[in-house]
Structures are given as structure tokens and as C-alpha cells.
ZADO-1210 file (C-alpha; in nm, 4 decimals, padded with zeros to 6 digits):
<atoms>
<atom x="04.0308" y="05.8158" z="-10.3785" code="MET" pos="1"/>
<atom x="04.2231" y="05.7560" z="-10.7037" code="GLU" pos="2"/>
<atom x="03.9731" y="05.4953" z="-10.7914" code="ARG" pos="3"/>
<atom x="03.6829" y="05.7474" z="-10.7735" code="HIS" pos="4"/>
<atom x="03.8653" y="06.0130" z="-10.9134" code="HIS" pos="5"/>
<atom x="03.6841" y="06.0280" z="-11.2604" code="ALA" pos="6"/>
<atom x="03.3520" y="06.0116" z="-11.0958" code="GLU" pos="7"/>
<atom x="03.4319" y="06.2611" z="-10.8271" code="SER" pos="8"/>
<atom x="03.5231" y="06.5185" z="-11.0997" code="TYR" pos="9"/>
<atom x="03.2060" y="06.4380" z="-11.2678" code="GLY" pos="10"/>
<atom x="03.0133" y="06.4964" z="-10.9319" code="TRP" pos="11"/>
<atom x="03.2140" y="06.8256" z="-10.8856" code="ALA" pos="12"/>
<atom x="03.1141" y="06.9464" z="-11.2371" code="MET" pos="13"/>
<atom x="02.7374" y="06.8840" z="-11.1351" code="ALA" pos="14"/>
<atom x="02.7896" y="07.0591" z="-10.8137" code="CYS" pos="15"/>
<atom x="02.9439" y="07.3573" z="-10.9800" code="CYS" pos="16"/>
<atom x="02.6955" y="07.3912" z="-11.2753" code="ARG" pos="17"/>
<atom x="02.9313" y="07.2419" z="-11.5194" code="ARG" pos="18"/>
<atom x="03.2035" y="07.5093" z="-11.4686" code="ASP" pos="19"/>
<atom x="03.5348" y="07.3047" z="-11.5027" code="SER" pos="20"/>
<atom x="03.7502" y="07.5590" z="-11.3385" code="ALA" pos="21"/>
<atom x="03.5348" y="07.5848" z="-11.0253" code="GLU" pos="22"/>
<atom x="03.4760" y="07.2183" z="-11.0170" code="ALA" pos="23"/>
<atom x="03.8469" y="07.1631" z="-11.0076" code="GLU" pos="24"/>
<atom x="03.9070" y="07.4033" z="-10.7316" code="ALA" pos="25"/>
<atom x="03.6207" y="07.2403" z="-10.5197" code="VAL" pos="26"/>
<atom x="03.7524" y="06.9017" z="-10.6039" code="LEU" pos="27"/>
<atom x="04.1092" y="07.0108" z="-10.4786" code="HIS" pos="28"/>
<atom x="03.9584" y="07.1535" z="-10.1628" code="ALA" pos="29"/>
<atom x="03.7582" y="06.8568" z="-10.0891" code="ALA" pos="30"/>
<atom x="04.0708" y="06.6318" z="-10.1398" code="TYR" pos="31"/>
<atom x="04.2632" y="06.8622" z="-09.9144" code="VAL" pos="32"/>
<atom x="03.9978" y="06.8320" z="-09.6455" code="LYS" pos="33"/>
<atom x="04.0106" y="06.4593" z="-09.6563" code="VAL" pos="34"/>
<atom x="04.4091" y="06.4486" z="-09.6566" code="LEU" pos="35"/>
<atom x="04.4198" y="06.6718" z="-09.3550" code="GLU" pos="36"/>
<atom x="04.1601" y="06.4970" z="-09.1791" code="GLY" pos="37"/>
<atom x="03.9244" y="06.7777" z="-09.1624" code="LYS" pos="38"/>
<atom x="03.6628" y="06.5471" z="-09.3102" code="ALA" pos="39"/>
<atom x="03.6501" y="06.2036" z="-09.1598" code="ARG" pos="40"/>
<atom x="03.5486" y="05.8735" z="-09.2958" code="PHE" pos="41"/>
<atom x="03.2912" y="05.7397" z="-09.0324" code="ASP" pos="42"/>
<atom x="03.2129" y="05.4253" z="-09.2320" code="GLY" pos="43"/>
<atom x="02.8241" y="05.4782" z="-09.1877" code="LEU" pos="44"/>
<atom x="02.7839" y="05.4794" z="-09.5670" code="ALA" pos="45"/>
<atom x="03.0167" y="05.3729" z="-09.8628" code="SER" pos="46"/>
<atom x="03.3520" y="05.5577" z="-09.9079" code="PHE" pos="47"/>
<atom x="03.2107" y="05.6835" z="-10.2424" code="LYS" pos="48"/>
<atom x="02.8793" y="05.8229" z="-10.0896" code="THR" pos="49"/>
<atom x="03.0940" y="05.9890" z="-09.8075" code="TRP" pos="50"/>
<atom x="03.3447" y="06.1387" z="-10.0696" code="LEU" pos="51"/>
<atom x="03.0531" y="06.2623" z="-10.2908" code="PHE" pos="52"/>
<atom x="02.9113" y="06.4207" z="-09.9569" code="SER" pos="53"/>
<atom x="03.2480" y="06.5902" z="-09.8902" code="VAL" pos="54"/>
<atom x="03.2513" y="06.7299" z="-10.2524" code="ILE" pos="55"/>
<atom x="02.8914" y="06.8515" z="-10.2409" code="ARG" pos="56"/>
<atom x="02.9385" y="07.0329" z="-09.9148" code="ARG" pos="57"/>
<atom x="03.2726" y="07.1767" z="-10.0121" code="THR" pos="58"/>
<atom x="03.0940" y="07.3041" z="-10.3277" code="GLY" pos="59"/>
<atom x="02.8227" y="07.4646" z="-10.1360" code="ALA" pos="60"/>
<atom x="03.0728" y="07.6359" z="-09.9075" code="ASP" pos="61"/>
<atom x="03.2769" y="07.7787" z="-10.2026" code="GLU" pos="62"/>
<atom x="02.9454" y="07.8886" z="-10.3499" code="TRP" pos="63"/>
<atom x="02.8418" y="08.0504" z="-10.0352" code="ARG" pos="64"/>
<atom x="03.1738" y="08.2375" z="-10.0036" code="ARG" pos="65"/>
<atom x="03.1424" y="08.3576" z="-10.3420" code="ARG" pos="66"/>
<atom x="02.7845" y="08.4992" z="-10.3064" code="VAL" pos="67"/>
<atom x="02.8942" y="08.6738" z="-09.9632" code="LEU" pos="68"/>
<atom x="03.1794" y="08.8171" z="-10.1439" code="ARG" pos="69"/>
<atom x="02.9447" y="08.9702" z="-10.4078" code="LYS" pos="70"/>
<atom x="02.7005" y="09.0771" z="-10.1551" code="LEU" pos="71"/>
<atom x="02.9866" y="09.2824" z="-09.9659" code="ARG" pos="72"/>
<atom x="03.1054" y="09.4145" z="-10.3057" code="LEU" pos="73"/>
<atom x="02.7364" y="09.5127" z="-10.3999" code="ALA" pos="74"/>
<atom x="02.7005" y="09.6821" z="-10.0469" code="LYS" pos="75"/>
<atom x="03.0251" y="09.8837" z="-10.1268" code="HIS" pos="76"/>
<atom x="02.9018" y="09.9694" z="-10.4646" code="LEU" pos="77"/>
<atom x="02.5582" y="10.1014" z="-10.3324" code="GLU" pos="78"/>
<atom x="02.7452" y="10.3228" z="-10.0591" code="SER" pos="79"/>
<atom x="02.9103" y="10.5011" z="-10.3655" code="LEU" pos="80"/>
<atom x="02.7408" y="10.8286" z="-10.4595" code="PRO" pos="81"/>
<atom x="02.5442" y="10.8019" z="-10.7985" code="ARG" pos="82"/>
<atom x="02.4037" y="11.0974" z="-10.9815" code="VAL" pos="83"/>
<atom x="02.3013" y="11.0804" z="-11.3509" code="ALA" pos="84"/>
<atom x="02.4687" y="11.3562" z="-11.5548" code="GLU" pos="85"/>
<atom x="02.1314" y="11.5185" z="-11.6435" code="CYS" pos="86"/>
<atom x="01.9463" y="11.4621" z="-11.3107" code="GLU" pos="87"/>
<atom x="01.7650" y="11.7588" z="-11.1841" code="ARG" pos="88"/>
<atom x="01.8816" y="11.8292" z="-10.8063" code="PRO" pos="89"/>
<atom x="01.5093" y="11.7621" z="-10.6598" code="ASP" pos="90"/>
<atom x="01.5221" y="11.4478" z="-10.8520" code="ASP" pos="91"/>
<atom x="01.8544" y="11.3422" z="-10.7085" code="ALA" pos="92"/>
<atom x="01.7408" y="11.4377" z="-10.3525" code="VAL" pos="93"/>
<atom x="01.4244" y="11.2338" z="-10.3918" code="TYR" pos="94"/>
<atom x="01.6077" y="10.9363" z="-10.5340" code="ARG" pos="95"/>
<atom x="01.8496" y="10.9564" z="-10.2436" code="SER" pos="96"/>
<atom x="01.5499" y="10.9757" z="-09.9899" code="GLU" pos="97"/>
<atom x="01.3925" y="10.6805" z="-10.1442" code="VAL" pos="98"/>
<atom x="01.7172" y="10.4598" z="-10.1451" code="GLN" pos="99"/>
<atom x="01.7825" y="10.5603" z="-09.7815" code="SER" pos="100"/>
<atom x="01.4076" y="10.4847" z="-09.7079" code="MET" pos="101"/>
<atom x="01.4399" y="10.1333" z="-09.8941" code="PHE" pos="102"/>
<atom x="01.7835" y="10.0457" z="-09.7180" code="ARG" pos="103"/>
<atom x="01.6348" y="10.1320" z="-09.3702" code="ALA" pos="104"/>
<atom x="01.3292" y="09.9251" z="-09.4390" code="ALA" pos="105"/>
<atom x="01.5463" y="09.6465" z="-09.5541" code="LEU" pos="106"/>
<atom x="01.7452" y="09.6757" z="-09.2458" code="ALA" pos="107"/>
<atom x="01.4416" y="09.6551" z="-09.0151" code="ALA" pos="108"/>
<atom x="01.3518" y="09.3150" z="-09.1387" code="LEU" pos="109"/>
<atom x="01.4867" y="08.9900" z="-08.9880" code="PRO" pos="110"/>
<atom x="01.8212" y="08.8576" z="-09.0945" code="ARG" pos="111"/>
<atom x="01.6865" y="08.5554" z="-09.3008" code="ARG" pos="112"/>
<atom x="01.4386" y="08.7828" z="-09.4665" code="GLN" pos="113"/>
<atom x="01.6925" y="09.0188" z="-09.5581" code="GLN" pos="114"/>
<atom x="01.9356" y="08.7658" z="-09.6983" code="GLU" pos="115"/>
<atom x="01.6764" y="08.6068" z="-09.9304" code="VAL" pos="116"/>
<atom x="01.5559" y="08.9324" z="-10.0599" code="LEU" pos="117"/>
<atom x="01.9015" y="09.0386" z="-10.1132" code="GLN" pos="118"/>
<atom x="01.9790" y="08.7289" z="-10.3132" code="LEU" pos="119"/>
<atom x="01.6826" y="08.7290" z="-10.5113" code="VAL" pos="120"/>
<atom x="01.6342" y="09.0940" z="-10.5958" code="PHE" pos="121"/>
<atom x="02.0070" y="09.2141" z="-10.6112" code="TYR" pos="122"/>
<atom x="02.1722" y="08.9145" z="-10.7158" code="HIS" pos="123"/>
<atom x="01.9060" y="08.7586" z="-10.9446" code="ASP" pos="124"/>
<atom x="01.9153" y="08.4285" z="-10.7779" code="LEU" pos="125"/>
<atom x="01.6260" y="08.1871" z="-10.7938" code="SER" pos="126"/>
<atom x="01.4352" y="08.0925" z="-10.4437" code="LEU" pos="127"/>
<atom x="01.6202" y="07.7469" z="-10.5123" code="VAL" pos="128"/>
<atom x="01.9586" y="07.9208" z="-10.5337" code="GLU" pos="129"/>
<atom x="01.9083" y="08.1429" z="-10.2528" code="ALA" pos="130"/>
<atom x="01.7953" y="07.8507" z="-10.0446" code="ALA" pos="131"/>
<atom x="02.1190" y="07.6804" z="-10.1245" code="ARG" pos="132"/>
<atom x="02.3448" y="07.9633" z="-10.0531" code="ALA" pos="133"/>
<atom x="02.1606" y="08.0216" z="-09.7291" code="MET" pos="134"/>
<atom x="02.2036" y="07.6515" z="-09.6528" code="ASP" pos="135"/>
<atom x="01.8060" y="07.6365" z="-09.5849" code="ILE" pos="136"/>
<atom x="01.5260" y="07.4180" z="-09.7406" code="SER" pos="137"/>
<atom x="01.3528" y="07.5952" z="-10.0310" code="VAL" pos="138"/>
<atom x="01.0239" y="07.5725" z="-09.8255" code="GLY" pos="139"/>
<atom x="01.1923" y="07.7875" z="-09.5574" code="SER" pos="140"/>
<atom x="01.3331" y="08.0251" z="-09.8322" code="ALA" pos="141"/>
<atom x="01.0025" y="08.0633" z="-09.9782" code="ARG" pos="142"/>
<atom x="00.8630" y="08.1587" z="-09.6447" code="THR" pos="143"/>
<atom x="01.1241" y="08.4090" z="-09.5672" code="HIS" pos="144"/>
<atom x="01.0797" y="08.5618" z="-09.9193" code="TYR" pos="145"/>
<atom x="00.7010" y="08.6100" z="-09.8724" code="ASP" pos="146"/>
<atom x="00.7124" y="08.7206" z="-09.5091" code="ARG" pos="147"/>
<atom x="00.9928" y="08.9543" z="-09.6133" code="GLY" pos="148"/>
<atom x="00.8348" y="09.1137" z="-09.9122" code="LYS" pos="149"/>
<atom x="00.4996" y="09.1706" z="-09.7063" code="ARG" pos="150"/>
<atom x="00.7036" y="09.3279" z="-09.4183" code="HIS" pos="151"/>
<atom x="00.8958" y="09.5321" z="-09.6586" code="LEU" pos="152"/>
<atom x="00.5870" y="09.6645" z="-09.8476" code="ARG" pos="153"/>
<atom x="00.4201" y="09.7629" z="-09.5075" code="SER" pos="154"/>
<atom x="00.7181" y="09.9435" z="-09.4123" code="LEU" pos="155"/>
<atom x="00.7416" y="10.1172" z="-09.7451" code="ILE" pos="156"/>
<atom x="00.3696" y="10.2043" z="-09.7087" code="GLU" pos="157"/>
<atom x="00.4084" y="10.3733" z="-09.3952" code="LYS" pos="158"/>
<atom x="00.6805" y="10.5956" z="-09.5270" code="SER" pos="159"/>
<atom x="00.5677" y="10.9126" z="-09.6421" code="LYS" pos="160"/>
<atom x="00.8735" y="10.9421" z="-09.8741" code="VAL" pos="161"/>
<atom x="00.6905" y="10.8000" z="-10.1744" code="LEU" pos="162"/>
<atom x="00.4253" y="11.0457" z="-10.1211" code="ASP" pos="163"/>
<atom x="00.6537" y="11.3197" z="-10.1823" code="GLU" pos="164"/>
<atom x="00.7579" y="11.2810" z="-10.5331" code="SER" pos="165"/>
<atom x="00.8906" y="11.5545" z="-10.7362" code="PRO" pos="166"/>
<atom x="00.6644" y="11.6825" z="-10.9952" code="VAL" pos="167"/>
<atom x="00.8463" y="11.6824" z="-11.3208" code="GLY" pos="168"/>
</atoms>
């Protein structure tokens, strides 16, 4: 591993979008996996290729954990009541009903569709980044995204909440 350390660090930087602190953490975690035997060299590829795959998978795992933590935090923040200072009571009620309807519609979607829509809409990830976070192909992410949007639109259109907008 010592012989490949400089190249491994460069690869970790590439896997971590040039974030040096994140790359160091990923490289450390990958080395620990190797030293503890959690990642085993099978000899099917060169040692360097195998080591780079361990680093890439470790980076993807760390990124996915970070995204999931952010999703949990966002879910918690969404549950907190928010009412604008100058908001009229009927506007607040309507907004609350729309949010509830939207959350229910989103929850009614299949899990993969929910995940990709949340990553793209709430966390500003591209479809490529969402696919990476979900550990699926970009084509699969695009399919779940398109189907999820169509399904969500149909559920929202069936709801009568949007037809009851308060007149200001």
C-alpha cells in the first residue's frame, strides 16, 4: 500500500470531488478495511486496481451515509412548524394542507421513485449524483425520476387541495 499511497490519495481526491479532508478520511477508512481484512485481495486484478476499487467503494459508501444523514435532517426540519410572520391564517392553513398533500403523495410513490425525487428536488443533486448515491445506474435513476414525476403529478391532480386556493 505504501508504494501506491500517492496515487491512492490522488484517486481518493477524484472520488471525493477534490475535497482534501474528505479524501483523507476515505483513504484512511479504505486502509483500515484492508488492514482489518474487511476488503480481501483476490488476485483477479492487479493490487493497485483492487486497492483503487476499495477506495472508490469506500468513497461511495461515505457519500451515501452523508446524503442519508442530510435526508434525515431535512425530514426533521420539515416536521418543524413554519409560519411566516405576516402570513394570514387562511394562507397558513392552505399551505399546511398543500404540504401535507404533497408529503402524502410523495410517500405513496415506490421507494426508489421517492428517493430519486427527494435527492433531486430537496437536495439539489443531479440525476448522475442521485444515481451514485442510490448505487444504481444513471439510466435506472432517470427512469425512476420520470415515472416518479408522472405518478406524483397524477396524485396531485387527483387531490382537491390545489383547487381550494384562498383568495387574497
